[in-house]
N, C-alpha and C positions, 0 to 999 in steps of 0.2 A: 504494500500500500504506500509506504514512504517513497519508494523509488518511482511509483506512478505519479504521486503528487509532485515529486522533484522534476520528473520528466515533463509533466504538464506545465510546471512553472517555467522551465527552460524554453518550452515551446512558446509560451505566452511572451516571454522576454524577447525571443527571436522575432515574433510577429510585431511587437512594439518597435524593435530596432528597424524592421523593414518599413514600418509606417513613418518612422523618423527619417529614414533615408529618402523615402518618396517625398516627404514634405520639404527636404533640403536638397533635392536632386538638382535644382537650378541655382543653388547658392553661388557656385563658382562663376555664374554668368552675371553676377552683380557688377555693374560698371565701377571702375576706380573713381573715387571722389563722391560716392554715394554717402549721404549722411548716415551715421551709425543708427540714429533714431529710425530712419526708414528701413534699414536692414532688420532692426529689432521688430518693427511692425510686421514685416513680411515673414521673417523666419524665427522669431522669438529671441529672447535674451541670450547672450552668450553664456555658455556653461562655465567659462573660466575667463578671467581677465588678469592681466599682470603688466609689469613694466619689463620690456626686453633688455638685452645686454647693451643696447645702444641708447637706452633711456626712453624709448617710445612705448606708448600704451598699445597693448595687444589684446585682441578679443578672439576667443576660440569657441566654436560651436562643436561639441563632441557628442557622439552617441555611445561613448564608453560608459559602463563597463561591458555591456553586452553587444553593442553595435560595432561596426567595423569602419566607421568613417568619422572624419573631423575636418573642419574648415577653419582657417585662421586669417586674420587681417591685422595690419598695423593701422592705428587710428591717429590721425594728425591732430594738432592742437585745436583746429576748428571743429573737431568731432566727425571728420569724414574718413571713410575707409579707403585703404589702398586696395590693391587687388585682393579678392577673397579667393584663397587657394586651398585645394585639398591637401591635408597634412600627412596622411598615411600612405605615402608613396615611397618607392625605393629611392627616388631622387631626394625627397625630403629627409628620409632617414640617413642617407649618405652624408648629409651635412654634419653628422656626428663625427665624421672622419677629419673634419677641419678644425684645428685648434682643440682646446680643452673645454669640456662641458661639465658643469656641476648639476646637481639635482634640480635646483630652482630654474636654471636655464633650460633644461630638458622639459620641465613642466610648462614653462612659458612658451616653448616651441610647439609642443604636442598636446598640452593639457594633461590632466591627471591620468595615470595609467589605469588599465583595466584590472591589473593584478600587481601586487607587490609581494615578493618572496625573497628568500635568501638561499644561497647554495654554497657548498664547499665545506671543508673541514674547519673546526673552530679556529685554527691558526691562519686560515686563508679564506674566511667567509666573505662573500660579496652580496650586496643587495641587488635584486633584479627587478626591474620594472618591465612589465609586459603590456604591449598595446595590441589589442585585437584589430586585425585589418585584413583586407582582401589583397593578398600579394599578387602583383602583376594583373590585378583586376579579376583573378580567377580562383586563387587558392585561399581557403580559410586558414589564416595564419596568425601567429603572435610574433611581434618584434620584441625580442628580449634585449634589454639594455642593462649592462652590468656596471656597478659603481664600486670603486675602491672604498673600503670601510674607513680608511684613515683620512684620505684627501677628499672623499666624496665626489671624485671625478669619474667620468665614464672611462672604463677600461676597454670595453668592446661591445659590439652589438651584433645580433644575427637573427634571422627569421627561423621559425619552426612551425610545425603543424599545430593547429588549435584543437585541443582535445574536446572542446565544447561541441564541435561539429562531427566528431567520430561516434557513430552509432554504438560501437562496442564499448566505448568508455563513457558514454553519456549517462549510463546508469550509476556510475561511480563518481561523476564530476561534481 
């Protein structure tokens, strides 16, 4: 009974994520210079806002923890958006290869992760943030981002399959 309820809950969450995706499907078509208030009226309030590493206000609309999509934009001092871009792409995640990134910078770039865990032996433990996304627009994946426990900086990142979409592990997820 518990696994059936759990499975139904996951199915409901997946349906909600699809509805959110449908509602935001044209978000990337928002013209640069659109007032943030207009974007909020059309797509809803951002799920996360922050100040990026350059001191600019940033807004993120994310479907995490169960959805696979997020969009972000820089907001100028007049309250207008720059380009609204999809965040969970290989190209966007590859930005982590440039320079050093701490947890707050990663959160400001991609929004809060779907999952937070830790891996490794006690002497070499790392925090791992995982973002649920559609790798190459086709595969249900998680992008795993690892942080050094002492410096808090990104040490590596890589994609992996998302067990939430594996029917055999769904009962145990």
